DRENDO-1510 file (C-alpha; in Angstrom, 1 decimal, always signed):
<recs>
REC; n; res; u; v; w
REC; 1; MET; -169.7; -61.8; -66.2 .
REC; 2; THR; -170.8; -59.4; -63.5 .
REC; 3; VAL; -168.1; -57.0; -62.3 .
REC; 4; TYR; -168.6; -56.4; -58.6 .
REC; 5; SER; -168.0; -52.9; -57.3 .
REC; 6; LEU; -165.2; -52.0; -55.0 .
REC; 7; LYS; -167.7; -51.1; -52.3 .
REC; 8; THR; -169.3; -54.6; -52.6 .
REC; 9; LEU; -165.9; -56.3; -52.3 .
REC; 10; ARG; -164.9; -54.2; -49.3 .
REC; 11; THR; -168.3; -54.9; -47.6 .
REC; 12; LEU; -167.9; -58.7; -48.2 .
REC; 13; ALA; -164.3; -58.7; -46.8 .
REC; 14; LEU; -165.3; -56.7; -43.7 .
REC; 15; HIS; -168.4; -58.8; -43.1 .
REC; 16; THR; -166.5; -62.1; -43.1 .
REC; 17; GLN; -163.9; -60.5; -40.8 .
REC; 18; ARG; -166.7; -59.4; -38.3 .
REC; 19; LEU; -165.8; -55.8; -39.0 .
REC; 20; ALA; -169.0; -54.5; -40.7 .
REC; 21; ASN; -171.6; -54.5; -37.9 .
REC; 22; SER; -172.0; -51.2; -36.1 .
REC; 23; GLN; -174.0; -53.0; -33.4 .
REC; 24; PRO; -172.1; -56.2; -32.5 .
REC; 25; PRO; -173.5; -58.7; -30.0 .
REC; 26; ALA; -172.9; -58.4; -26.3 .
REC; 27; PRO; -169.3; -59.3; -25.6 .
REC; 28; THR; -169.9; -62.6; -23.7 .
REC; 29; ALA; -167.4; -65.4; -23.6 .
REC; 30; ASP; -169.5; -67.1; -26.3 .
REC; 31; ALA; -169.3; -64.0; -28.5 .
REC; 32; ILE; -165.6; -63.8; -28.1 .
REC; 33; TYR; -165.2; -67.4; -29.0 .
REC; 34; GLN; -167.4; -67.0; -32.1 .
REC; 35; VAL; -165.2; -64.1; -33.3 .
REC; 36; VAL; -162.1; -66.3; -33.1 .
REC; 37; GLU; -164.0; -69.2; -34.8 .
REC; 38; ASP; -165.2; -66.9; -37.6 .
REC; 39; ILE; -161.8; -65.4; -38.5 .
REC; 40; GLY; -160.0; -68.6; -37.8 .
REC; 41; CYS; -157.4; -67.4; -35.4 .
REC; 42; VAL; -156.0; -64.3; -33.6 .
REC; 43; GLN; -152.3; -63.4; -33.8 .
REC; 44; ILE; -150.4; -63.0; -30.5 .
REC; 45; ASP; -147.7; -60.3; -30.2 .
REC; 46; THR; -145.6; -59.1; -27.3 .
REC; 47; LEU; -145.8; -55.3; -28.1 .
REC; 48; GLN; -148.0; -53.5; -25.6 .
REC; 49; MET; -148.1; -49.8; -26.2 .
REC; 50; VAL; -151.8; -50.3; -25.5 .
REC; 51; HIS; -153.5; -53.7; -25.0 .
REC; 52; ARG; -151.6; -56.5; -26.7 .
REC; 53; SER; -152.6; -57.4; -30.3 .
REC; 54; GLN; -154.7; -60.4; -29.5 .
REC; 55; TYR; -156.9; -58.4; -27.1 .
REC; 56; LEU; -157.2; -55.5; -29.6 .
REC; 57; ALA; -158.5; -57.9; -32.3 .
REC; 58; ILE; -161.4; -58.8; -30.2 .
REC; 59; TRP; -162.1; -55.2; -29.2 .
REC; 60; SER; -162.1; -54.1; -32.8 .
REC; 61; ARG; -165.1; -56.4; -33.4 .
REC; 62; LEU; -167.0; -56.4; -30.1 .
REC; 63; GLY; -166.0; -53.2; -28.4 .
REC; 64; THR; -165.1; -53.1; -24.7 .
REC; 65; TYR; -165.2; -56.5; -23.1 .
REC; 66; ASN; -163.6; -58.3; -20.2 .
REC; 67; THR; -160.2; -59.6; -21.3 .
REC; 68; HIS; -160.4; -62.3; -18.5 .
REC; 69; ASP; -163.2; -63.9; -20.4 .
REC; 70; PHE; -160.9; -64.3; -23.4 .
REC; 71; ASP; -158.1; -65.6; -21.2 .
REC; 72; ASP; -160.5; -68.2; -19.6 .
REC; 73; LEU; -161.3; -69.6; -23.0 .
REC; 74; ILE; -157.6; -70.3; -23.4 .
REC; 75; PHE; -156.4; -71.2; -19.9 .
REC; 76; ASP; -159.3; -72.2; -17.7 .
REC; 77; PRO; -159.6; -76.0; -17.8 .
REC; 78; THR; -163.4; -75.7; -17.2 .
REC; 79; GLN; -163.9; -73.3; -20.1 .
REC; 80; ARG; -161.0; -74.1; -22.5 .
REC; 81; ARG; -162.1; -73.9; -26.2 .
REC; 82; LEU; -159.0; -72.1; -27.6 .
REC; 83; PHE; -155.3; -72.9; -27.6 .
REC; 84; GLU; -151.9; -71.4; -28.5 .
REC; 85; TYR; -150.0; -72.7; -31.5 .
REC; 86; TRP; -148.6; -71.7; -34.9 .
REC; 87; LEU; -150.9; -70.8; -37.8 .
REC; 88; HIS; -150.5; -67.5; -39.5 .
REC; 89; ALA; -147.9; -66.8; -36.8 .
REC; 90; ALA; -148.1; -67.5; -33.1 .
REC; 91; CYS; -151.9; -67.5; -32.7 .
REC; 92; ILE; -154.9; -68.2; -30.5 .
REC; 93; ILE; -156.8; -71.0; -32.4 .
REC; 94; PRO; -160.1; -72.8; -31.7 .
REC; 95; LEU; -159.5; -76.3; -30.3 .
REC; 96; ASN; -161.8; -77.8; -33.0 .
REC; 97; GLN; -158.9; -77.1; -35.4 .
REC; 98; TYR; -156.3; -78.9; -33.2 .
REC; 99; ARG; -156.1; -82.0; -35.4 .
REC; 100; TYR; -155.2; -79.8; -38.4 .
REC; 101; ARG; -152.1; -78.6; -36.5 .
REC; 102; ILE; -150.9; -82.2; -35.9 .
REC; 103; PRO; -149.0; -82.6; -39.2 .
REC; 104; THR; -147.0; -79.5; -38.4 .
REC; 105; MET; -146.2; -80.9; -34.9 .
REC; 106; GLN; -145.2; -84.3; -36.4 .
REC; 107; THR; -142.7; -82.9; -38.8 .
REC; 108; PHE; -141.3; -80.1; -36.7 .
REC; 109; GLY; -138.6; -82.3; -35.2 .
REC; 110; GLU; -137.3; -83.2; -38.6 .
REC; 111; ARG; -136.3; -79.6; -39.4 .
REC; 112; ASN; -132.6; -79.1; -40.0 .
REC; 113; GLY; -132.3; -76.4; -37.3 .
REC; 114; VAL; -133.9; -78.7; -34.7 .
REC; 115; GLN; -131.7; -81.6; -35.7 .
REC; 116; ARG; -128.6; -79.5; -35.5 .
REC; 117; TRP; -129.5; -78.3; -32.1 .
REC; 118; LEU; -130.2; -81.7; -30.7 .
REC; 119; ALA; -126.9; -83.0; -32.0 .
REC; 120; GLN; -125.0; -80.4; -30.0 .
REC; 121; GLN; -123.6; -81.2; -26.5 .
REC; 122; ASP; -126.2; -82.8; -24.3 .
REC; 123; HIS; -129.3; -81.2; -25.8 .
REC; 124; ALA; -131.1; -84.4; -26.5 .
REC; 125; GLU; -130.6; -85.4; -22.8 .
REC; 126; LEU; -131.7; -81.9; -21.7 .
REC; 127; MET; -135.0; -82.3; -23.6 .
REC; 128; LYS; -135.7; -85.5; -21.6 .
REC; 129; GLN; -134.8; -83.7; -18.3 .
REC; 130; VAL; -137.0; -80.7; -19.1 .
REC; 131; TYR; -139.9; -83.0; -20.0 .
REC; 132; ALA; -139.4; -85.1; -16.9 .
REC; 133; ARG; -139.4; -82.1; -14.6 .
REC; 134; ILE; -142.7; -80.9; -15.9 .
REC; 135; GLU; -144.1; -84.4; -15.7 .
REC; 136; GLN; -143.2; -84.6; -12.0 .
REC; 137; GLU; -143.7; -80.9; -10.9 .
REC; 138; GLY; -146.5; -79.7; -13.1 .
REC; 139; ALA; -146.5; -76.6; -15.4 .
REC; 140; LEU; -143.3; -74.6; -15.4 .
REC; 141; ARG; -142.0; -71.4; -17.0 .
REC; 142; SER; -138.7; -70.8; -18.6 .
REC; 143; SER; -137.7; -68.8; -15.5 .
REC; 144; ASP; -138.1; -72.0; -13.4 .
REC; 145; PHE; -135.0; -73.5; -15.1 .
REC; 146; ASP; -131.6; -72.2; -14.0 .
REC; 147; TYR; -129.0; -71.0; -16.5 .
REC; 148; LYS; -125.3; -70.6; -15.5 .
REC; 149; GLY; -123.8; -70.3; -19.0 .
REC; 150; PRO; -122.3; -67.2; -20.7 .
REC; 151; LYS; -124.3; -64.0; -21.1 .
REC; 152; ARG; -126.5; -64.1; -24.2 .
REC; 153; ASP; -126.4; -61.2; -26.6 .
REC; 154; SER; -129.8; -61.2; -28.4 .
REC; 155; TRP; -133.4; -61.7; -27.4 .
REC; 156; TRP; -133.7; -64.7; -29.7 .
REC; 157; ASP; -130.6; -66.3; -28.2 .
REC; 158; TRP; -132.5; -68.5; -25.7 .
REC; 159; LYS; -130.9; -70.4; -22.9 .
REC; 160; PRO; -130.9; -74.2; -23.7 .
REC; 161; ALA; -133.8; -75.0; -21.4 .
REC; 162; LYS; -136.0; -72.4; -23.1 .
REC; 163; ARG; -135.1; -73.8; -26.5 .
REC; 164; ALA; -135.9; -77.3; -25.2 .
REC; 165; LEU; -139.3; -76.0; -24.0 .
REC; 166; GLU; -140.1; -74.4; -27.3 .
REC; 167; ILE; -139.2; -77.6; -29.3 .
REC; 168; LEU; -141.3; -79.7; -27.0 .
REC; 169; PHE; -144.1; -77.2; -27.5 .
REC; 170; ASP; -143.6; -77.1; -31.3 .
REC; 171; GLN; -143.7; -80.9; -31.5 .
REC; 172; GLY; -147.0; -81.0; -29.5 .
REC; 173; ASP; -145.5; -82.7; -26.5 .
REC; 174; LEU; -146.2; -79.6; -24.3 .
REC; 175; MET; -149.0; -77.1; -24.5 .
REC; 176; ILE; -149.4; -73.6; -23.0 .
REC; 177; SER; -151.5; -74.0; -19.9 .
REC; 178; ASN; -151.3; -70.4; -18.7 .
REC; 179; ARG; -149.5; -67.1; -19.1 .
REC; 180; ILE; -148.2; -65.3; -16.0 .
REC; 181; LYS; -147.2; -61.7; -16.8 .
REC; 182; PHE; -147.3; -62.9; -20.4 .
REC; 183; GLN; -144.7; -65.6; -19.6 .
REC; 184; ARG; -145.7; -69.0; -21.0 .
REC; 185; SER; -146.4; -71.8; -18.6 .
REC; 186; TYR; -145.7; -75.2; -20.2 .
REC; 187; ASP; -147.5; -78.4; -19.3 .
REC; 188; LEU; -147.9; -81.9; -20.7 .
REC; 189; ARG; -150.3; -82.1; -23.6 .
REC; 190; GLU; -152.5; -84.7; -21.9 .
REC; 191; ARG; -153.0; -82.4; -18.9 .
REC; 192; VAL; -154.0; -79.4; -21.0 .
REC; 193; LEU; -155.9; -80.8; -24.0 .
REC; 194; PRO; -159.6; -81.5; -23.2 .
REC; 195; ALA; -160.7; -85.1; -23.7 .
REC; 196; TRP; -163.3; -84.0; -26.3 .
REC; 197; VAL; -160.7; -82.7; -28.8 .
REC; 198; ASP; -160.3; -84.8; -32.0 .
REC; 199; THR; -156.7; -85.9; -32.2 .
REC; 200; THR; -157.0; -88.0; -35.4 .
REC; 201; ALA; -154.2; -86.8; -37.6 .
REC; 202; PRO; -155.2; -85.8; -41.2 .
REC; 203; THR; -152.9; -86.1; -44.1 .
REC; 204; LEU; -150.9; -83.1; -45.2 .
REC; 205; GLU; -153.1; -82.8; -48.3 .
REC; 206; GLU; -156.3; -82.8; -46.2 .
REC; 207; THR; -154.8; -80.2; -43.9 .
REC; 208; ARG; -153.8; -77.8; -46.7 .
REC; 209; CYS; -157.3; -78.2; -48.3 .
REC; 210; ARG; -159.0; -77.5; -45.0 .
REC; 211; LEU; -156.8; -74.4; -44.2 .
REC; 212; LEU; -157.3; -73.0; -47.7 .
REC; 213; GLU; -161.0; -73.3; -47.5 .
REC; 214; GLN; -161.1; -71.8; -44.0 .
REC; 215; SER; -158.9; -68.9; -45.3 .
REC; 216; ALA; -161.1; -68.2; -48.2 .
REC; 217; ARG; -164.2; -68.1; -46.0 .
REC; 218; ALA; -162.5; -65.7; -43.5 .
REC; 219; LEU; -161.1; -63.4; -46.2 .
REC; 220; GLY; -164.4; -63.1; -48.0 .
REC; 221; VAL; -162.7; -62.2; -51.3 .
REC; 222; ALA; -159.1; -62.5; -52.4 .
REC; 223; ALA; -156.8; -63.2; -55.3 .
REC; 224; PRO; -155.7; -66.9; -55.7 .
REC; 225; ASN; -152.2; -66.3; -54.4 .
REC; 226; GLN; -153.5; -64.3; -51.4 .
REC; 227; ILE; -155.5; -67.2; -49.9 .
REC; 228; PRO; -152.4; -69.1; -48.7 .
REC; 229; ASN; -151.1; -65.9; -47.0 .
REC; 230; TYR; -153.8; -66.2; -44.4 .
REC; 231; THR; -152.3; -69.2; -42.7 .
REC; 232; HIS; -148.7; -68.5; -43.9 .
REC; 233; MET; -148.8; -71.5; -46.3 .
REC; 234; PRO; -146.2; -71.6; -49.1 .
REC; 235; ILE; -147.8; -70.6; -52.4 .
REC; 236; THR; -146.2; -73.4; -54.5 .
REC; 237; PRO; -147.9; -76.4; -52.8 .
REC; 238; ALA; -151.1; -74.3; -52.3 .
REC; 239; ARG; -151.6; -73.3; -55.9 .
REC; 240; PRO; -152.8; -76.7; -57.3 .
REC; 241; ILE; -155.1; -77.2; -54.3 .
REC; 242; VAL; -156.7; -73.7; -54.9 .
REC; 243; GLN; -157.2; -74.6; -58.5 .
REC; 244; GLU; -158.8; -77.9; -57.6 .
REC; 245; LEU; -161.2; -76.1; -55.2 .
REC; 246; VAL; -162.1; -73.9; -58.1 .
REC; 247; ASN; -162.7; -76.9; -60.4 .
REC; 248; GLU; -164.9; -78.5; -57.7 .
REC; 249; GLY; -167.0; -75.4; -57.3 .
REC; 250; ILE; -166.0; -74.8; -53.7 .
REC; 251; LEU; -164.2; -71.6; -54.7 .
REC; 252; HIS; -165.9; -69.4; -57.4 .
REC; 253; GLU; -164.1; -67.0; -59.7 .
REC; 254; ILE; -165.7; -63.5; -59.9 .
REC; 255; LYS; -164.7; -60.2; -61.6 .
REC; 256; GLY; -164.1; -57.3; -59.2 .
REC; 257; GLU; -163.1; -53.7; -59.3 .
REC; 258; LEU; -159.9; -52.7; -57.5 .
REC; 259; SER; -159.1; -49.3; -55.9 .
REC; 260; ASN; -157.0; -48.2; -58.9 .
REC; 261; GLY; -160.0; -48.7; -61.2 .
REC; 262; SER; -158.8; -51.9; -62.8 .
REC; 263; THR; -160.8; -55.1; -63.0 .
REC; 264; THR; -159.3; -58.5; -62.0 .
REC; 265; THR; -160.3; -62.1; -61.2 .
REC; 266; LEU; -160.9; -62.9; -57.6 .
REC; 267; LEU; -162.1; -65.9; -55.6 .
REC; 268; VAL; -165.0; -66.3; -53.2 .
REC; 269; HIS; -165.9; -69.4; -51.2 .
REC; 270; CYS; -169.3; -70.9; -52.2 .
REC; 271; ASP; -170.5; -70.3; -48.6 .
REC; 272; ASN; -170.0; -66.6; -49.1 .
REC; 273; LEU; -171.8; -66.2; -52.5 .
REC; 274; PRO; -175.1; -65.3; -50.8 .
REC; 275; VAL; -173.3; -62.6; -48.7 .
REC; 276; LEU; -171.6; -61.3; -51.9 .
REC; 277; GLN; -175.0; -60.8; -53.5 .
REC; 278; GLN; -176.5; -59.2; -50.4 .
REC; 279; ALA; -173.5; -56.8; -50.3 .
REC; 280; ALA; -174.1; -56.1; -54.0 .
REC; 281; ASP; -177.8; -55.4; -53.4 .
REC; 282; GLY; -177.1; -53.2; -50.4 .
REC; 283; VAL; -178.8; -55.6; -47.9 .
REC; 284; ILE; -175.5; -55.9; -46.1 .
REC; 285; THR; -173.5; -52.7; -45.6 .
REC; 286; ALA; -170.3; -51.8; -43.7 .
REC; 287; GLU; -171.2; -49.4; -40.9 .
REC; 288; ARG; -168.6; -50.0; -38.2 .
REC; 289; THR; -166.0; -47.5; -37.1 .
REC; 290; THR; -163.2; -49.0; -35.1 .
REC; 291; PHE; -159.4; -49.2; -34.8 .
REC; 292; LEU; -157.3; -52.2; -35.9 .
REC; 293; SER; -154.2; -53.8; -34.6 .
REC; 294; PRO; -151.3; -53.7; -37.1 .
REC; 295; PHE; -151.4; -57.5; -36.8 .
REC; 296; ASP; -155.1; -57.8; -37.5 .
REC; 297; SER; -156.2; -60.6; -39.8 .
REC; 298; LEU; -157.8; -58.1; -42.2 .
REC; 299; PHE; -154.2; -57.4; -43.4 .
REC; 300; TRP; -152.9; -61.0; -43.8 .
REC; 301; ALA; -153.6; -61.2; -47.5 .
REC; 302; ASN; -150.5; -59.7; -49.1 .
REC; 303; LYS; -151.2; -56.3; -50.8 .
REC; 304; ARG; -155.0; -56.7; -50.5 .
REC; 305; ASP; -155.0; -53.5; -48.3 .
REC; 306; GLN; -153.7; -51.6; -51.3 .
REC; 307; GLN; -155.9; -53.4; -53.8 .
REC; 308; LEU; -159.2; -52.9; -51.9 .
REC; 309; TRP; -158.6; -49.9; -49.7 .
REC; 310; ASN; -155.7; -48.0; -51.3 .
REC; 311; PHE; -154.1; -48.2; -47.9 .
REC; 312; ARG; -150.6; -49.4; -47.1 .
REC; 313; GLN; -150.6; -51.1; -43.7 .
REC; 314; THR; -147.1; -51.2; -42.2 .
REC; 315; LEU; -145.6; -51.8; -38.8 .
REC; 316; GLU; -142.7; -49.5; -38.1 .
REC; 317; ALA; -141.8; -50.7; -34.6 .
REC; 318; TYR; -138.6; -52.4; -35.8 .
REC; 319; LYS; -137.4; -49.4; -37.9 .
REC; 320; PRO; -135.1; -46.8; -36.5 .
REC; 321; ALA; -137.1; -43.8; -35.3 .
REC; 322; PRO; -135.7; -41.3; -37.8 .
REC; 323; ILE; -137.0; -43.3; -40.8 .
REC; 324; ARG; -140.5; -44.0; -39.5 .
REC; 325; GLU; -143.2; -42.5; -41.7 .
REC; 326; TRP; -146.2; -43.0; -39.4 .
REC; 327; GLY; -145.0; -44.1; -35.9 .
REC; 328; TYR; -144.0; -47.0; -33.7 .
REC; 329; PHE; -147.2; -48.9; -33.4 .
REC; 330; CYS; -149.9; -47.4; -35.6 .
REC; 331; LEU; -153.5; -48.5; -35.5 .
REC; 332; PRO; -155.4; -48.2; -38.7 .
REC; 333; ILE; -158.8; -46.4; -38.5 .
REC; 334; LEU; -161.7; -48.2; -40.2 .
REC; 335; HIS; -164.7; -46.0; -40.9 .
REC; 336; LYS; -167.5; -47.9; -42.6 .
REC; 337; ASP; -166.0; -49.5; -45.7 .
REC; 338; ARG; -162.8; -47.3; -45.8 .
REC; 339; LEU; -159.5; -47.2; -44.0 .
REC; 340; ILE; -159.2; -43.5; -43.5 .
REC; 341; GLY; -156.2; -43.0; -41.3 .
REC; 342; ARG; -154.1; -44.2; -38.4 .
REC; 343; PHE; -152.7; -43.2; -35.1 .
REC; 344; ASP; -149.7; -44.1; -32.9 .
REC; 345; PRO; -150.8; -44.6; -29.3 .
REC; 346; LYS; -149.1; -45.0; -26.0 .
REC; 347; LEU; -151.1; -45.8; -22.9 .
REC; 348; GLU; -149.7; -44.2; -19.7 .
REC; 349; ARG; -151.4; -46.7; -17.4 .
REC; 350; ARG; -150.7; -45.1; -14.0 .
REC; 351; ALA; -151.7; -41.6; -15.1 .
REC; 352; GLY; -154.7; -42.9; -17.1 .
REC; 353; ILE; -153.7; -41.0; -20.2 .
REC; 354; LEU; -154.0; -42.3; -23.8 .
REC; 355; ARG; -151.4; -40.4; -25.7 .
REC; 356; LEU; -151.5; -40.3; -29.5 .
REC; 357; LYS; -148.0; -39.4; -30.5 .
REC; 358; ALA; -149.3; -39.0; -34.1 .
REC; 359; LEU; -152.7; -38.9; -35.8 .
REC; 360; HIS; -152.9; -39.2; -39.6 .
REC; 361; LEU; -155.7; -38.8; -42.1 .
REC; 362; GLU; -155.1; -40.5; -45.5 .
REC; 363; PRO; -154.5; -38.0; -48.2 .
REC; 364; ASP; -157.6; -38.8; -50.3 .
REC; 365; ILE; -160.0; -38.7; -47.4 .
REC; 366; ASP; -162.3; -35.7; -46.7 .
REC; 367; LEU; -162.9; -35.0; -43.0 .
REC; 368; THR; -166.6; -35.0; -42.5 .
REC; 369; ASP; -168.7; -34.2; -39.4 .
REC; 370; GLU; -170.2; -37.8; -39.5 .
REC; 371; MET; -166.7; -39.3; -39.7 .
REC; 372; VAL; -165.4; -37.2; -36.8 .
REC; 373; ALA; -168.5; -38.1; -34.7 .
REC; 374; ASP; -168.1; -41.8; -35.4 .
REC; 375; ILE; -164.4; -41.8; -34.6 .
REC; 376; SER; -165.0; -39.9; -31.4 .
REC; 377; ILE; -167.5; -42.6; -30.2 .
REC; 378; ALA; -165.0; -45.3; -31.1 .
REC; 379; MET; -162.2; -43.4; -29.3 .
REC; 380; GLN; -164.3; -43.1; -26.2 .
REC; 381; ASP; -164.9; -46.9; -26.1 .
REC; 382; PHE; -161.2; -47.5; -26.8 .
REC; 383; MET; -160.3; -45.3; -23.8 .
REC; 384; ARG; -162.9; -47.2; -21.7 .
REC; 385; PHE; -161.3; -50.5; -22.7 .
REC; 386; HIS; -157.9; -49.2; -21.6 .
REC; 387; LYS; -159.3; -47.4; -18.4 .
REC; 388; ALA; -157.9; -44.2; -19.7 .
REC; 389; LYS; -159.5; -40.9; -18.6 .
REC; 390; GLU; -157.7; -38.4; -20.7 .
REC; 391; LEU; -156.8; -38.2; -24.4 .
REC; 392; VAL; -153.7; -36.2; -25.5 .
REC; 393; ILE; -152.8; -35.8; -29.2 .
REC; 394; GLU; -149.3; -34.6; -29.8 .
REC; 395; GLN; -149.2; -34.3; -33.5 .
REC; 396; SER; -152.0; -34.4; -36.2 .
REC; 397; ASN; -151.9; -34.4; -40.0 .
REC; 398; PRO; -153.9; -32.4; -40.8 .
REC; 399; PRO; -154.0; -30.3; -37.6 .
REC; 400; ALA; -157.8; -29.9; -38.0 .
REC; 401; PHE; -158.2; -33.7; -37.5 .
REC; 402; ALA; -157.1; -33.6; -33.8 .
REC; 403; LYS; -158.9; -30.3; -33.2 .
REC; 404; ARG; -162.2; -31.5; -34.4 .
REC; 405; LEU; -161.9; -34.9; -32.8 .
REC; 406; LEU; -161.2; -33.4; -29.3 .
REC; 407; GLN; -164.0; -30.9; -29.7 .
REC; 408; GLN; -166.4; -33.7; -30.6 .
REC; 409; MET; -165.4; -35.8; -27.7 .
REC; 410; THR; -165.8; -32.9; -25.3 .
REC; 411; SER; -169.3; -32.2; -26.7 .
REC; 412; ILE; -170.3; -35.9; -26.2 .
REC; 413; GLU; -169.0; -35.9; -22.6 .
REC; 414; ALA; -170.9; -32.7; -21.9 .
</recs>
């Protein structure tokens, strides 16, 4: 059996994640939608040291674009092709996948935590009242519901109306019609969901099969137990379905080289076999230099970052500052087919300053002129995307990394 090189596997994975092309298409609304369609979904997160993660995921693949075009695909009734719901986590998902979220919606209300909450006080009646208000008044936010109870201690300790809104959303009775200053606006499903969307509920087995196939396509190449990670599916029920897909010839076993030099069995979707061969033949290469959100879908397969790139992706925002190794919200740096470093950014919006609190080069990476030039071009576009006019680097490891990057950017500007 052919043993595919590490470079080939990286190229395939980056290609299917839309991260290989150094000259992506123009960032139109259609191009933005196609990115989400190809990778399956884009994770939402609240952290905003720079643009929020969902916007970064699109920038990483297309470069500077108009974020309103992305929002319109989710929230404009005349353009809506995407919606918010749970998949890998809270995600932006193509509406052509809506029906495969229905089994989750149908079973959500049966969960023990929901049942316990509904059994408390007048929560079941509150659910009816919240729904009735939205039915009568139109889309509402959590802030539109008064709360006069005791002070809540933690960010997850929602007021009862907010919990009711979230349960109604999770059950599919409500959808997110808009976000105002990132606050969700909830409206009735029938007023948000376009009429063309297929609402035929599949079986749980059909759903899992569909999601595992979709995950395998988007990942490009992965170990059997990594494919369910992509949509946060439990491994135990996924394992026999993955094996069945192998038996049917939908998933193909290959031998591949890992970053530690070992060889292992990996899976490739049959649709990606031509791409695998093109990567092996050098017809397809990974040429893009870009920066990735710590929530990027490239990292959803558990430990694949270490297996293919010898890179440990980690988010340290929730660690106490003294024990952080890299920084609060580090963005990995992709250069061609390698993850070569990371930086911890903070956008000072009023001053127009992009501040890198730390810039790190991986220990096994040699800093070449070509690499610095490519990173500087990506950094200029990153600043353009954030409307930043000045770059400040507080700390660099090694110090030469920051010095050469700043020099290169100055020479390009001149």
